[in-house]
C-alpha positions as CSV (number, residue, x, y, z in Angstrom):
1,X,50.9,2.7,23.1
2,X,49.0,5.5,25.1
3,X,47.7,7.1,22.4
4,X,46.2,3.5,21.2
5,X,44.4,3.6,24.4
6,X,42.8,6.9,23.8
7,X,40.7,5.1,20.5
8,X,39.6,2.7,22.7
9,X,35.7,4.1,23.0
10,X,35.9,3.7,19.2
11,X,37.2,0.3,18.4
12,X,35.6,-1.4,21.1
13,X,32.0,-0.4,19.8
14,X,33.2,-0.9,16.3
15,X,34.2,-4.4,17.0
16,X,30.8,-4.7,18.6
17,X,29.0,-3.3,15.2
18,X,31.4,-5.7,13.1
19,X,30.2,-8.6,15.5
20,X,27.0,-8.2,15.3
21,X,26.2,-7.2,11.9
22,X,28.1,-10.5,11.2
23,X,25.9,-12.7,12.9
24,X,23.2,-10.6,11.3
25,X,23.8,-11.6,7.9
26,X,23.8,-14.9,8.8
27,X,20.9,-15.1,10.4
28,X,19.0,-13.4,7.6
29,X,20.7,-15.4,5.2
30,X,19.3,-18.7,6.8
31,X,16.0,-16.8,7.0
32,X,12.8,-19.0,5.6
33,X,12.3,-15.8,3.5
34,X,15.3,-15.8,1.9
35,X,14.7,-18.3,-0.8
36,X,18.3,-18.7,-2.4
37,X,21.3,-20.8,-2.7
38,X,24.9,-18.9,-2.7
39,X,27.6,-19.9,-4.6
40,X,31.1,-19.7,-2.7
41,X,32.0,-16.2,-4.3
42,X,28.9,-14.7,-4.1
43,X,29.0,-15.5,0.1
44,X,32.6,-14.2,0.1
45,X,31.4,-11.1,-1.1
46,X,28.5,-11.3,0.7
47,X,30.7,-11.0,3.9
48,X,33.9,-9.5,3.2
49,X,32.5,-6.8,1.1
50,X,29.5,-5.9,3.5
51,X,32.2,-6.0,6.8
52,X,34.4,-2.9,4.9
53,X,30.9,-1.0,4.0
54,X,30.3,-1.5,7.6
55,X,33.6,-0.1,9.3
56,X,32.8,2.9,6.7
57,X,29.4,3.3,7.7
58,X,30.5,2.7,11.5
59,X,32.9,5.7,11.0
60,X,30.3,7.9,9.6
61,X,27.9,7.4,12.1
62,X,30.6,7.3,15.2
63,X,30.8,11.8,14.5
64,X,28.3,12.2,17.7
65,X,31.1,10.2,19.8
66,X,34.0,12.0,18.5
67,X,32.1,15.3,18.9
68,X,31.5,14.6,22.7
69,X,34.6,12.8,23.4
70,X,36.9,15.9,22.1
71,X,34.5,18.2,24.2
72,X,35.8,16.6,27.4
73,X,37.8,18.7,29.4
74,X,38.4,20.2,32.9
75,X,40.2,23.8,31.5
76,X,36.5,25.1,30.0
77,X,35.4,25.1,33.8
78,X,38.1,27.3,35.1
79,X,37.1,30.9,36.0
80,X,36.1,33.1,34.3
81,X,35.8,30.6,31.1
82,X,33.3,29.0,33.4
83,X,30.8,31.2,34.0
84,X,31.4,32.7,30.5
85,X,30.5,29.6,28.7
86,X,27.4,29.5,31.1
87,X,26.6,32.9,30.8
88,X,26.3,31.6,26.8
89,X,24.1,28.8,27.7
90,X,21.6,30.6,29.4
91,X,21.1,33.3,26.9
92,X,20.8,30.7,24.3
93,X,17.8,29.2,26.4
94,X,16.3,32.1,26.7
95,X,16.4,33.3,23.4
96,X,15.1,29.7,22.1
97,X,12.5,29.8,25.2
98,X,11.0,33.1,23.8
99,X,8.9,31.3,20.9
100,X,10.7,34.1,18.8
101,X,13.8,32.0,17.5
102,X,14.8,31.0,14.2
103,X,13.9,27.4,15.1
104,X,10.6,28.1,15.6
105,X,10.4,29.3,12.0
106,X,10.8,25.7,10.8
107,X,7.6,24.9,13.6
108,X,6.8,21.1,14.0
109,X,8.6,19.8,17.0
110,X,12.1,21.0,16.4
111,X,11.6,23.9,18.6
112,X,11.0,21.7,21.4
113,X,13.6,19.7,20.6
114,X,16.1,22.2,20.4
115,X,15.2,23.5,23.9
116,X,15.1,20.3,25.4
117,X,18.9,19.5,24.1
118,X,20.0,23.0,25.6
119,X,18.2,22.7,28.8
120,X,20.0,19.7,29.3
121,X,23.6,20.9,28.2
122,X,23.1,24.0,30.5
123,X,22.0,21.9,33.5
124,X,24.9,19.4,32.9
125,X,27.5,22.4,32.4
126,X,26.0,24.0,35.8
127,X,26.6,20.7,37.5
128,X,30.4,20.4,36.0
129,X,31.0,23.9,37.2
130,X,29.5,24.2,40.5
131,X,30.7,20.8,42.0
132,X,34.0,20.4,41.0
133,X,34.3,17.4,43.6
134,X,31.6,15.2,42.0
135,X,33.1,16.5,38.4
136,X,34.9,13.1,38.3
137,X,31.8,10.6,39.4
138,X,29.7,12.8,36.9
139,X,31.8,12.2,34.3
140,X,31.9,8.6,34.5
141,X,28.2,8.2,34.6
142,X,27.7,10.6,31.3
143,X,30.4,8.9,29.7
144,X,28.5,5.4,30.4
145,X,25.5,6.9,29.2
146,X,26.6,8.0,25.9
147,X,28.1,4.3,25.4
148,X,25.0,2.3,26.6
149,X,23.2,4.9,23.7
150,X,25.9,3.4,21.4
151,X,25.3,-0.3,22.2
152,X,21.6,-0.6,22.6
153,X,21.3,1.3,18.9
154,X,23.1,-1.5,17.3
155,X,21.5,-3.8,19.2
156,X,18.0,-1.9,18.3
157,X,18.9,-1.4,14.5
158,X,19.9,-5.3,14.0
159,X,16.7,-6.0,16.0
160,X,15.0,-3.8,13.9
161,X,16.6,-5.4,10.3
162,X,15.7,-8.7,11.3
163,X,11.9,-7.5,11.7
164,X,11.8,-5.9,8.6
165,X,13.7,-8.7,6.4
166,X,11.0,-11.2,8.3
167,X,8.3,-8.7,6.9
168,X,9.6,-7.7,3.4
169,X,12.7,-9.9,2.5
170,X,14.6,-6.6,2.4
171,X,17.1,-4.2,4.4
172,X,15.7,-0.8,5.0
173,X,13.9,0.7,1.9
174,X,11.5,3.2,1.0
175,X,8.8,1.7,3.4
176,X,10.9,2.1,6.4
177,X,10.9,6.1,5.9
178,X,7.4,5.8,5.9
179,X,7.3,3.8,9.2
180,X,8.8,7.0,10.3
181,X,5.8,8.9,9.7
182,X,3.4,6.9,11.2
183,X,4.6,6.3,14.7
184,X,1.4,5.1,16.4
185,X,0.4,2.6,13.7
186,X,3.7,1.2,13.4
187,X,4.4,1.1,17.3
188,X,1.3,-0.2,17.4
189,X,1.8,-3.0,15.1
190,X,5.1,-3.8,16.5
191,X,3.5,-4.1,20.1
192,X,0.5,-6.1,19.1
193,X,2.8,-8.3,16.9
194,X,6.0,-9.4,18.9
195,X,6.3,-10.0,22.4
196,X,8.0,-6.4,23.2
197,X,8.2,-6.5,26.7
198,X,10.2,-9.8,26.9
199,X,12.3,-8.5,23.9
200,X,13.3,-5.2,25.4
201,X,14.0,-6.8,28.6
202,X,16.5,-9.0,27.4
203,X,17.7,-6.2,24.8
204,X,18.5,-3.9,28.0
205,X,19.5,-6.9,29.9
206,X,22.2,-7.3,27.2
207,X,22.8,-3.9,26.3
208,X,23.7,-3.2,30.2
209,X,26.0,-6.3,30.1
210,X,28.0,-5.1,27.1
211,X,28.3,-1.6,28.1
212,X,29.9,-2.7,31.3
213,X,32.7,-4.4,29.3
214,X,33.3,-1.6,26.7
215,X,33.4,1.0,30.0
216,X,35.6,-1.3,31.5
217,X,38.3,-1.3,29.0
218,X,37.3,2.1,27.8
219,X,37.6,4.2,30.5
220,X,41.0,5.4,30.1
221,X,40.0,7.9,27.9
222,X,38.1,9.8,31.1
223,X,40.2,8.9,33.6
224,X,43.7,10.6,31.7
225,X,41.7,13.1,29.2
226,X,43.9,13.3,26.7
227,X,45.9,16.9,25.9
228,X,45.2,19.1,23.2
229,X,47.7,17.5,21.1
230,X,46.3,14.4,21.7
231,X,43.3,15.3,20.7
232,X,44.5,16.8,17.9
233,X,45.9,13.8,16.6
234,X,42.3,11.7,17.1
235,X,41.0,14.3,15.3
236,X,42.9,14.3,12.4
237,X,43.0,10.6,12.7
238,X,38.7,10.9,12.8
239,X,38.5,13.3,9.7
240,X,40.8,12.1,7.5
241,X,38.7,8.3,7.8
242,X,35.2,10.4,7.6
243,X,36.4,12.0,4.2
244,X,37.2,9.0,2.9
245,X,34.3,7.3,3.8
246,X,32.3,9.6,2.4
247,X,33.2,8.4,-1.3
248,X,33.6,4.8,0.4
249,X,30.6,3.8,1.5
250,X,28.5,5.0,-2.0
251,X,31.4,3.4,-3.8
252,X,30.9,0.2,-2.1
253,X,27.4,0.4,-2.9
254,X,27.9,0.3,-6.5
255,X,29.5,-3.7,-6.2
256,X,26.0,-4.5,-5.2
257,X,25.3,-5.7,-8.7
258,X,24.8,-9.4,-8.6
259,X,21.6,-10.6,-10.9
260,X,20.3,-12.2,-7.3
261,X,18.8,-9.5,-5.1
262,X,19.7,-11.2,-2.1
263,X,23.0,-10.8,-2.6
264,X,22.9,-6.9,-3.3
265,X,20.6,-7.3,0.2
266,X,22.8,-9.5,2.5
267,X,25.9,-7.2,1.4
268,X,24.3,-4.1,1.9
269,X,24.6,-1.8,5.2
270,X,20.7,-1.5,6.4
271,X,22.1,2.2,7.3
272,X,22.9,3.4,4.5
273,X,19.9,1.4,2.5
274,X,17.5,3.8,4.8
275,X,19.4,6.7,4.3
276,X,19.6,5.9,0.2
277,X,15.7,5.4,1.1
278,X,15.1,9.0,2.7
279,X,16.9,10.8,0.2
280,X,15.0,9.1,-3.0
281,X,11.7,9.2,-1.7
282,X,11.1,11.5,-4.6
283,X,12.1,10.1,-7.8
284,X,11.4,12.5,-10.7
285,X,11.2,9.8,-13.8
286,X,12.8,12.8,-16.5
287,X,15.4,12.7,-14.1
288,X,16.4,8.7,-13.0
289,X,15.0,7.1,-16.1
290,X,15.9,6.0,-19.8
291,X,13.3,8.5,-21.9
292,X,12.5,8.6,-25.0
293,X,10.9,12.2,-26.9
294,X,7.1,12.6,-25.2
295,X,5.8,12.8,-28.8
296,X,6.7,8.8,-30.0
297,X,6.0,8.1,-26.2
298,X,2.4,8.8,-26.7
299,X,2.0,7.3,-30.3
300,X,3.5,4.1,-28.9
301,X,0.7,4.2,-26.1
302,X,-1.7,5.2,-29.0
303,X,-1.0,1.4,-30.1
304,X,-1.4,-0.1,-27.2
305,X,-5.0,2.2,-26.2
306,X,-6.2,3.1,-29.5
307,X,-8.5,5.5,-28.5
308,X,-6.8,8.0,-27.2
309,X,-6.3,11.9,-29.0
310,X,-3.1,13.7,-29.0
311,X,-0.6,14.2,-26.0
312,X,-3.0,12.9,-23.2
313,X,-4.7,9.8,-22.5
314,X,-8.2,11.8,-23.3
315,X,-10.6,8.9,-24.8
316,X,-14.2,8.5,-25.2
317,X,-16.0,5.1,-24.2
318,X,-18.9,4.3,-25.6
319,X,-20.8,1.3,-25.6
320,X,-23.9,0.2,-27.7
321,X,-26.2,-0.9,-25.0
322,X,-28.3,0.7,-22.7
323,X,-26.2,1.7,-19.2
324,X,-26.7,0.0,-16.0
325,X,-26.7,1.9,-13.3
326,X,-26.6,-0.8,-10.6
327,X,-24.5,-0.2,-7.2
328,X,-21.3,-1.4,-6.8
329,X,-19.6,-2.4,-4.3
330,X,-15.4,-2.6,-4.7
331,X,-13.8,-4.7,-1.6
332,X,-9.7,-4.1,-1.6
333,X,-8.6,-7.2,0.4
334,X,-5.4,-6.5,2.5
335,X,-2.1,-8.2,1.2
336,X,-4.4,-11.2,-0.3
337,X,-1.9,-13.3,-2.7
338,X,-3.2,-15.3,-5.6
339,X,-1.6,-18.4,-4.0
340,X,-3.9,-18.7,-1.1
341,X,-6.3,-19.1,-3.0
342,X,-7.3,-23.4,-3.5
343,X,-7.4,-22.9,-7.0
344,X,-3.6,-21.5,-7.1
345,X,-2.6,-24.5,-5.6
346,X,-3.2,-23.7,-1.4
347,X,-4.2,-26.9,0.1
348,X,-4.6,-25.2,3.5
349,X,-8.3,-24.4,3.2
350,X,-8.2,-20.7,4.3
351,X,-10.0,-19.3,1.6
352,X,-13.2,-21.5,1.5
353,X,-15.9,-19.2,0.9
354,X,-13.5,-17.2,-2.1
355,X,-12.9,-20.6,-3.6
356,X,-16.7,-21.1,-3.7
357,X,-17.6,-17.2,-5.0
358,X,-14.8,-17.4,-7.5
359,X,-16.9,-20.6,-9.0
360,X,-19.8,-18.3,-9.1
361,X,-18.0,-15.3,-10.6
362,X,-16.3,-13.7,-13.6
363,X,-12.9,-14.6,-12.5
364,X,-10.1,-13.0,-13.7
365,X,-7.2,-15.9,-13.6
366,X,-4.5,-14.1,-14.5
367,X,-4.5,-10.3,-12.9
368,X,-0.9,-8.8,-11.5
369,X,-1.0,-6.0,-8.8
370,X,0.9,-2.7,-9.8
371,X,2.9,-3.0,-6.2
372,X,3.4,-4.3,-3.2
373,X,2.0,-1.5,-0.4
374,X,-1.7,-0.8,0.3
375,X,-1.3,2.9,-1.5
376,X,-0.3,1.5,-4.8
377,X,-3.5,-1.1,-4.7
378,X,-5.8,2.0,-4.0
379,X,-3.9,4.0,-6.3
380,X,-4.4,1.2,-9.1
381,X,-8.1,0.5,-8.8
382,X,-9.2,4.2,-8.1
383,X,-6.8,5.8,-11.0
384,X,-6.4,3.0,-13.1
385,X,-3.1,4.5,-14.1
386,X,0.3,2.7,-14.0
387,X,2.6,3.0,-11.0
388,X,5.0,6.1,-11.2
389,X,8.1,6.1,-9.7
390,X,9.1,7.1,-6.3
391,X,5.6,7.6,-3.4
392,X,2.1,6.4,-4.5
393,X,-0.1,9.3,-6.1
394,X,-2.2,8.6,-2.7
395,X,0.5,9.7,-0.7
396,X,1.7,12.8,-3.1
397,X,0.8,16.6,-2.1
398,X,-0.9,16.6,-6.1
399,X,-3.4,14.2,-5.1
400,X,-6.4,16.1,-5.7
401,X,-9.1,16.4,-8.2
402,X,-7.6,13.4,-10.1
403,X,-9.4,11.8,-12.7
404,X,-10.7,8.7,-11.0
405,X,-13.2,5.7,-10.6
406,X,-15.2,8.0,-8.1
407,X,-15.3,10.7,-10.7
408,X,-17.1,8.5,-12.9
409,X,-19.6,7.5,-11.1
410,X,-20.2,11.0,-9.6
411,X,-21.0,11.9,-13.3
412,X,-23.6,8.9,-13.3
413,X,-25.3,10.3,-10.1
414,X,-23.8,8.0,-7.5
415,X,-23.3,8.2,-4.3
416,X,-19.9,7.3,-4.0
417,X,-18.0,6.4,-0.4
418,X,-14.7,4.9,1.0
419,X,-14.9,2.6,3.5
420,X,-12.2,1.8,5.8
421,X,-12.1,0.0,9.5
422,X,-9.0,2.0,10.8
423,X,-8.0,5.8,10.9
424,X,-8.0,7.3,7.3
425,X,-5.2,9.9,8.6
426,X,-2.8,6.6,7.7
427,X,-1.4,6.6,4.7
428,X,-2.6,9.9,3.9
429,X,-6.4,8.0,2.6
430,X,-8.2,10.8,3.9
431,X,-6.2,13.9,2.2
432,X,-6.3,11.6,-0.7
433,X,-10.3,10.4,-0.9
434,X,-11.9,13.3,0.6
435,X,-10.1,15.9,-2.4
436,X,-10.7,13.4,-4.9
437,X,-15.0,13.6,-4.2
438,X,-15.3,10.3,-1.6
439,X,-17.3,10.3,1.4
440,X,-15.2,8.9,4.1
441,X,-16.3,6.5,6.8
442,X,-13.5,5.5,9.0
443,X,-13.2,3.9,12.6
444,X,-14.2,7.7,13.6
445,X,-17.5,7.3,12.0
446,X,-18.2,4.4,14.6
447,X,-20.3,4.2,17.5
448,X,-19.1,2.1,20.7
449,X,-21.7,0.0,20.1
450,X,-20.5,-0.5,16.6
451,X,-17.3,-2.3,17.5
452,X,-16.9,-5.6,18.7
453,X,-13.2,-6.2,18.3
454,X,-10.4,-4.0,17.2
455,X,-6.7,-3.4,17.1
456,X,-4.1,-1.2,15.9
457,X,-5.1,-1.2,12.5
458,X,-8.9,-0.6,13.0
459,X,-11.7,-2.3,13.6
460,X,-12.5,-6.0,12.4
461,X,-13.5,-6.9,9.1
462,X,-17.0,-8.4,10.2
463,X,-17.1,-4.8,11.8
464,X,-16.5,-2.9,9.1
465,X,-18.6,-4.9,6.6
466,X,-21.7,-4.3,9.3
467,X,-21.0,-0.6,9.3
468,X,-21.2,-1.0,5.5
469,X,-24.5,-2.6,5.7
470,X,-25.9,-0.5,7.9
471,X,-24.7,2.5,5.2
472,X,-25.9,1.0,2.2
473,X,-29.3,0.4,3.8
474,X,-30.0,3.8,3.7
475,X,-28.2,4.7,1.0
476,X,-31.2,2.3,-0.9
477,X,-33.8,4.7,0.0
478,X,-32.4,7.7,-1.2
479,X,-33.1,6.6,-5.2
480,X,-29.6,6.7,-5.9
481,X,-27.4,4.5,-7.1
482,X,-24.4,4.0,-4.6
483,X,-20.8,3.2,-5.2
484,X,-18.9,2.1,-2.0
485,X,-15.2,1.2,-2.0
486,X,-14.3,-0.9,1.2
487,X,-10.4,-1.5,2.6
488,X,-10.3,-4.3,4.8
489,X,-7.8,-4.4,7.5
490,X,-7.6,-7.6,9.0
491,X,-5.4,-9.8,7.2
492,X,-2.2,-7.7,8.7
493,X,0.4,-8.3,10.9
494,X,-0.3,-8.8,14.0
495,X,-2.9,-10.8,12.6
496,X,-5.4,-10.5,15.7
497,X,-9.1,-11.3,15.4
498,X,-12.2,-12.1,17.5
499,X,-11.9,-15.5,18.6
500,X,-14.3,-18.6,18.3
501,X,-14.6,-17.3,14.5
502,X,-12.8,-19.9,12.5
503,X,-10.5,-22.8,13.5
504,X,-7.2,-20.9,14.1
505,X,-7.5,-19.0,17.3
506,X,-7.3,-15.0,17.2
507,X,-4.2,-14.7,19.8
508,X,-2.2,-17.5,17.9
509,X,-1.5,-14.4,15.3
510,X,-0.7,-16.4,12.4
511,X,-0.8,-15.4,8.7
512,X,-2.9,-18.1,7.9
513,X,-5.1,-17.3,10.7
514,X,-5.7,-13.9,9.4
515,X,-6.4,-14.9,5.9
516,X,-9.0,-17.4,6.9
517,X,-11.1,-14.7,9.0
518,X,-10.8,-12.3,6.1
519,X,-12.8,-14.8,4.2
520,X,-15.2,-15.6,7.2
521,X,-15.5,-12.0,7.6
522,X,-16.5,-12.1,3.8
523,X,-18.8,-14.6,3.9
524,X,-20.7,-13.2,6.8
525,X,-20.8,-9.6,4.4
526,X,-22.6,-11.7,1.8
527,X,-24.8,-13.8,4.2
528,X,-26.4,-10.3,5.7
529,X,-26.3,-8.7,2.1
530,X,-28.2,-11.4,0.6
531,X,-31.3,-10.5,2.9
532,X,-31.0,-6.7,1.8
533,X,-33.3,-5.5,-1.0
534,X,-30.6,-4.0,-2.7
535,X,-28.2,-7.1,-3.3
536,X,-29.8,-7.8,-6.5
537,X,-29.4,-4.7,-7.9
538,X,-25.6,-4.6,-7.0
539,X,-22.5,-5.6,-8.7
540,X,-19.4,-6.5,-6.1
541,X,-15.9,-6.5,-7.3
542,X,-13.1,-8.4,-4.7
543,X,-9.7,-7.6,-5.6
544,X,-6.3,-8.0,-3.5
545,X,-4.4,-4.7,-2.6
546,X,-1.3,-6.8,-2.8
547,X,0.4,-9.8,-2.1
548,X,1.8,-10.7,1.4
549,X,5.3,-10.7,0.8
550,X,7.2,-9.1,-2.5
551,X,10.8,-10.7,-1.5
552,X,12.6,-12.7,-4.0
553,X,15.6,-13.1,-5.8
554,X,14.6,-10.3,-8.6
555,X,13.7,-7.0,-8.0
556,X,10.2,-7.9,-9.6
557,X,9.3,-11.6,-8.9
558,X,6.4,-12.3,-10.8
559,X,4.8,-14.3,-8.1
560,X,4.8,-11.9,-5.1
561,X,2.4,-9.7,-7.9
562,X,-0.3,-12.4,-8.7
563,X,-3.5,-11.4,-6.8
564,X,-7.4,-13.0,-6.8
565,X,-9.6,-10.4,-8.8
566,X,-13.5,-11.1,-9.3
567,X,-16.5,-9.6,-10.2
568,X,-19.7,-11.1,-9.4
569,X,-23.2,-10.2,-9.7
570,X,-26.4,-12.0,-10.0
571,X,-26.8,-11.2,-13.7
572,X,-23.2,-11.4,-14.7
573,X,-22.5,-15.0,-16.2
574,X,-20.0,-16.7,-14.2
575,X,-16.6,-17.4,-16.3
576,X,-12.9,-17.4,-16.3
577,X,-10.7,-15.0,-17.9
578,X,-7.3,-16.0,-18.6
579,X,-5.8,-13.9,-20.4
580,X,-3.0,-11.3,-18.8
581,X,-4.1,-8.2,-17.3
582,X,-3.0,-5.4,-14.8
583,X,-4.8,-4.5,-11.2
584,X,-5.6,-1.0,-13.2
585,X,-8.0,-3.1,-15.5
586,X,-10.1,-3.9,-12.8
587,X,-12.2,-1.2,-12.9
588,X,-12.8,0.1,-16.7
589,X,-13.3,-3.8,-17.4
590,X,-16.4,-3.1,-15.1
591,X,-17.5,0.2,-16.7
592,X,-17.7,-2.0,-19.9
593,X,-20.1,-4.6,-18.0
594,X,-22.1,-1.8,-17.0
595,X,-22.3,-0.2,-20.8
596,X,-20.9,2.9,-19.7
597,X,-20.7,5.8,-22.1
598,X,-18.2,8.5,-20.4
599,X,-14.8,10.2,-21.1
600,X,-12.0,8.2,-20.0
601,X,-8.4,9.7,-19.3
602,X,-7.6,6.0,-17.8
603,X,-4.5,4.0,-19.0
604,X,-6.7,0.8,-17.9
605,X,-8.4,-1.0,-20.3
606,X,-11.9,-2.8,-20.7
607,X,-10.0,-6.2,-20.9
608,X,-13.2,-7.6,-23.1
609,X,-12.7,-5.2,-25.9
610,X,-11.3,-6.3,-29.0
611,X,-8.3,-4.3,-29.4
612,X,-7.2,-4.9,-25.7
613,X,-3.3,-6.3,-26.0
614,X,-2.5,-8.4,-22.8
615,X,0.0,-6.8,-20.6
616,X,0.6,-5.7,-16.8
617,X,2.4,-3.2,-15.5
618,X,4.0,-3.7,-12.1
619,X,6.2,-1.8,-9.8
620,X,8.3,-1.1,-6.6
621,X,9.1,2.5,-5.9
622,X,12.3,2.2,-7.9
623,X,12.0,-0.7,-10.5
624,X,8.9,0.0,-13.2
625,X,8.0,-3.4,-14.6
626,X,6.3,-4.2,-17.9
627,X,5.0,-8.2,-18.7
628,X,4.8,-8.8,-22.4
629,X,4.8,-11.5,-24.5
630,X,6.3,-14.0,-21.9
631,X,8.9,-11.1,-21.5
632,X,10.1,-9.2,-18.5
633,X,11.2,-5.4,-18.8
634,X,12.5,-3.8,-15.9
635,X,13.3,0.6,-15.9
636,X,15.7,1.4,-13.2
637,X,17.4,4.7,-11.9
638,X,20.3,5.7,-13.6
639,X,18.6,4.8,-17.1
640,X,19.1,1.3,-16.0
641,X,16.7,-1.3,-18.4
642,X,16.7,-5.2,-17.3
643,X,14.8,-7.7,-19.4
644,X,13.9,-11.7,-18.3
645,X,12.4,-14.4,-20.6
646,X,9.7,-15.9,-18.5
647,X,9.9,-19.7,-18.5
648,X,6.9,-21.1,-16.6
649,X,7.9,-23.4,-13.5
650,X,4.6,-25.6,-13.6
651,X,3.4,-26.9,-10.4
652,X,1.8,-30.7,-10.1
653,X,-2.2,-30.4,-9.6
654,X,-2.8,-26.9,-10.7
655,X,-4.4,-25.8,-13.7
656,X,-2.3,-24.0,-16.6
657,X,-4.5,-20.6,-15.7
658,X,-3.7,-20.9,-12.2
659,X,-0.1,-21.6,-12.4
660,X,2.0,-18.6,-10.9
661,X,5.4,-19.7,-10.9
662,X,8.1,-18.4,-13.4
663,X,11.8,-19.0,-13.2
664,X,13.2,-15.3,-14.9
665,X,16.3,-15.6,-17.2
666,X,17.9,-12.4,-18.5
667,X,18.0,-12.3,-22.1
668,X,21.1,-12.2,-24.2
669,X,19.9,-9.5,-26.6
670,X,18.2,-6.6,-25.9
671,X,14.5,-7.0,-27.1
672,X,14.1,-3.0,-27.8
673,X,10.2,-2.8,-29.1
674,X,9.4,-4.1,-25.0
675,X,11.9,-1.7,-24.0
676,X,10.5,1.4,-25.8
677,X,6.6,-0.1,-25.0
678,X,7.5,0.0,-21.3
679,X,9.3,3.1,-21.5
680,X,6.2,5.1,-23.0
681,X,3.9,3.5,-20.4
682,X,5.6,4.7,-17.4
683,X,6.7,7.9,-19.2
684,X,3.8,8.9,-20.7
685,X,1.9,8.5,-16.9
686,X,4.8,10.2,-15.3
687,X,4.1,12.8,-18.0
688,X,0.2,13.3,-17.0
689,X,0.9,13.7,-13.8
690,X,3.3,16.1,-14.1
691,X,1.9,18.3,-16.4
692,X,-1.7,17.8,-14.7
693,X,-3.3,15.8,-17.2
694,X,-4.9,13.7,-15.4
695,X,-7.3,16.3,-13.5
696,X,-10.6,15.6,-13.4
697,X,-12.6,18.8,-14.8
698,X,-15.8,19.0,-13.1
699,X,-14.9,20.2,-10.0
700,X,-18.4,21.0,-8.6
701,X,-18.8,17.5,-8.1
702,X,-15.5,17.1,-5.6
703,X,-17.1,20.0,-3.7
704,X,-20.0,18.8,-3.5
705,X,-18.6,15.5,-2.0
706,X,-16.3,17.8,0.2
707,X,-19.2,19.2,2.1
708,X,-21.2,15.8,2.2
709,X,-17.9,14.6,3.6
710,X,-17.7,17.3,6.3
711,X,-21.3,16.3,7.4
712,X,-20.9,12.9,8.0
713,X,-17.7,13.4,10.1
């Protein structure tokens, strides 16, 4: 019984972790975003295997607790050992502080972190050594602090998992890893989206209360410090569980194989999911996915894009008519799902301007976003290639001098700019666009009097549009056409925007308000643009970057990728294009409308060409999908392939071309032709990026633009 009590810090914290995880699963199970029902067997699997997984993850996560407890002793402070150890700490401290330690070779914040850690250890060791009468009291408060930290981390992780689920409908994934990089924006977003002070006040009160009871039933460990034989038993027991956990955790993760994605997500352990996301942020297609010979892949791709030649995507795009060098304004709207618009069945009237503009435009009714993040949308309309596995090209190191929308305009003599109301450093947009010939206008380009409202993501859309009009008025005087790509920010959590603009106050922080204000700002932009002399000679392209949510029963729920897309110009006939198409087709289609002759490397196609074959490419960072012939084919890591028959789930009072909901029924037998075609798209896209065959060769244009960018800054 005495030895059992020495394990009390472990099992008391473990009990807390199990209770918190159990409650969290129940909360997520009944969360509105969890759009699914569960059988008794599925529920049993979620909670039983989930609990077992939690146990083994806790074992791994408690390694620091084990190390701290096992090193607690009084004998190390005895003469002369105590002074020798203190001398070692001081020597190490001097070595690290010298600025020439091995940690400095790694750079960044690592030397400071190590210096702070060793300084604290040296200070605490000195207190224990020179204040023996206070040793018991100091040890108690240090023990209490360690337990408090563990309790805080357990509760904080549960809160974080809840908010992440609230945003994305999944446990931690690739996006969570990205959030660690952009801490200013993410913390700012949290501060502005949620009542942080009350939440953390309650959190600290609850943490303190729980810590009190855990210490009460665990302090026997420090009241009677285990002797060496007891510590050896504790270590042997812990190491046994630790080694077993190293195999058990990934083994249990393999049981997350339900056809219902929500079952897999609820069963999984969030901490382990975060670890997996951190490990897999770079995915080599040729290592993790099903492949076919490269020659076959490009031969199949040629059947889809007949103009390509050889083992690359180089093609000559020709038009019979005279080129129209009209100004082009591309607006990618943050998080604008198709079902926000009236035509797709929304009855809340939150996009009245877009609804009216759509009737005056060339409207693409059946368009799918390439991904579920802004960088994927930017990649799709800028590079016009399928969303390859892992990070978006926007965020990769090799992201410069690519063949892009901007490069086509540059060769036609256009001024080319990327405009963003926030800090273009975020999501690597500055590096990507400046490295591909774009001049950048972001928040740092604004004068104080040009900003009427801003939040953590940047200035409100009205301010961005007002700035854009000023710049375009200036560009219009240069006797050169301009291409300006504007990325909006207002339709993003925390959904704050100027009050007294729409009938939903900005301080309510509602998504409907964010959408409606975004629509309102767009209306104001068009109202002001119509008064400018360049308006009639300008084509406006409006498309969402991605949908507002990506959660669903399957890996790639179709309704979470359907987006609005339209092209408006005074000389483009209003009509609806109802065939299936991808976000990557938007700009090649625009080039066709402008009758551009150009060499292309785009995978995206002009949908009005007679050889266009309807299809759409959608993906997460690891699941790569092709929609074609009413079938969704998904490629996943470990060479996995899934196919679903798409059965329309009709919504009343919505026209056929605006129906977005489908039941995804697993195919009983594999459609090999569609599997090979899906592989061809993604393998060839990965190939040309890996082999650096998607480059823009005229580097002088991008270099010249980089100099102009420096002047703008």
